[in-house]
C-alpha positions, 0 to 999 in steps of 0.5 A: 499499500505504501508503494501504491500511495507513493506512485499515486503521489508522483502522478499528482493524487494525494492518497494516504494509506489511512485514507485508503483504509477509511474508504474501504471501511466506509464502503463496507459499513454503507453496504451493511447499513443498507440492509434493513435492520443492519446486517451483521455479515456481508451478503453474498455477492457483495464482494468488497471491491476495495479489498479485491483491488488490493488483493489483485496487486500482489 
């Protein structure tokens, strides 16, 4: 993630590791809040695009 943020900075994007974590958490929390009564577990098929993106970088 550090290297990703460095490359993004070189290209003119101000992206921080903390910002990435916050974005991922916000997306996940929003999906779970959208379920009537608040979901405890993620719904099948609602893959975390944020997490999948970083897993694909390995």
